[in-house]
C-alpha positions in Angstrom: -0.1 0.0 -0.1 2.6 2.1 0.7 4.3 1.9 -2.6 1.2 2.7 -4.3 1.1 5.9 -2.2 4.4 6.7 -3.3 5.0 5.8 -6.2 3.9 8.4 -9.0 1.5 6.7 -11.6 4.0 8.2 -14.6 7.0 6.3 -13.2 8.3 3.1 -14.8 10.8 0.7 -13.2 13.7 -2.3 -14.5 14.7 -4.5 -12.4 17.4 -6.8 -14.2 16.3 -8.5 -17.5 12.7 -8.2 -16.7 12.7 -5.1 -19.2 10.4 -1.8 -18.0 7.3 -2.1 -16.0 5.1 0.3 -15.3 3.5 1.0 -11.6 0.6 -1.2 -12.2 3.2 -4.0 -13.2 5.0 -3.5 -9.9 2.1 -3.5 -8.1 0.8 -7.1 -9.7 4.4 -8.4 -9.2 4.2 -7.3 -5.3 0.5 -8.8 -4.7 1.8 -12.0 -6.6 4.4 -12.1 -4.0 6.8 -13.4 -7.1 10.4 -13.0 -7.3 9.9 -9.6 -8.9 7.4 -8.1 -6.4 10.2 -9.1 -3.4 12.7 -7.6 -5.3 10.6 -4.2 -5.7 10.1 -4.7 -2.0 13.5 -4.8 -1.0 14.3 -1.9 -3.2 11.8 0.2 -2.0 12.5 -1.0 2.0 16.4 0.1 1.4 15.4 3.7 -0.2 13.1 4.4 2.5 16.0 3.0 5.1 18.6 5.5 3.0 16.0 8.5 2.5 15.6 7.8 7.0 19.4 8.3 7.7 19.8 11.2 5.5 22.2 9.0 2.6 19.8 10.1 0.0 20.1 14.0 0.8 24.1 13.5 0.9 24.0 11.9 -2.5 21.7 14.5 -4.0 24.0 17.1 -2.5 27.0 15.7 -3.5 26.0 15.0 -7.2 25.5 18.9 -7.8 
């Protein structure tokens, strides 16, 4: 549910050789609980952790 609320509908994602997928396709994989869905969840959790520790902000500032 968090991914559905936080991810813009125009976002697409590519994971490995799976090709590009839309937000709706991401949610389908998550709801199925398949390997791709699990990878999406793991990536989102890593992003949230990095965001909460300030790692994302530091990376954005250092990229300027």
